N, C-alpha and C positions, 0 to 999 in steps of 0.2 A: 188222860184220866190218871192223875198222880195220886198215889196212895202212900200213907205213912209206912215206913219200912217195917215196923213191927206188925202192922196190920197185913202187909203183903206177905210176910213170913207165915203168919197164921193162915192166910188164904191159900198159899202154896201147899202148906202141910195138909190142909183140908182137901185140896184138890188131889194130892197124891193118895190120901186115905181113900177117897172116893174112887179114883181110877184103879187103884190096886185092890180094892175091896178088903181093906184092913182097918182096924180101929185107929182113930186119930192118934191115940197114945203111941202107936207103933211107929209113927212118922216123927223122927227126931230131926233136929236141925242138921245133924251130921250124916243123915241117911244118904246112901248112894246105891246106884244100880247094883243088883246082886246081893245086897245086904238082907233083903227079905226074899223068900222063895217066890212071892207074888210079883216082884219087880224083875221079871225076866223080859225077853224080847217082846212078847205079846203085851205084857203089862206096860212096857215102855211106850209102845204105840198108843195105848189107851191114854197114858199121861200126855203124850204129844197132842193127840186129838183134843183133849180137854183144854190144854193150854191155848191152842189155836182158837177154840170156841169161846173161852172165857175172856181172853185178853186181846183177841183180834190181831194176833201176830201170825205171820206166816213162817213156818219152820221148815227150812230146807233140809235135804238129806245130810249135808255137812253139819248143820246145826244140831240135828238129832243126836249125833255122836258126841257132842259136847255137853248136852243137857242130861248128865247122868248122876246128878246129885242135887240135893235141896239147894246147896250153895250155888251150883252152876245155873240152876233154873232161876234163882233170885237175881244173880248177876245179869243174866240174859234179859229178864223183864225190866230191870233197872236201866240197862243200856237202851232198851226200847221205850223208855219214857213212862214206866209204870211205878216209879218211886223216886 
C-alpha cells in the first residue's frame, strides 16, 4: 500500500492528533515526544496502537522507543513499504 510522501505526512499528523486528542494544527512536522503534555507515555501507547491498526505494522518494544517524533514515525513507515 504505497502512499505519496506528502499524503503520508498528513495521515501521520492526523493520526497523532487523533491519538493525542489535540487539534490537527498542534501536530507539526517537527513534533516529538514530550513537546505536548498529551504526548506522554500513555499518549505514546495510543499512537503505537493506532499505527499498528492503520498501517498493519507490528511495533516491537525496541521500535516503540525509536518512534518518538513525526519524522521517526514517517521514516519507520517508509522503511516498511508505506511510501
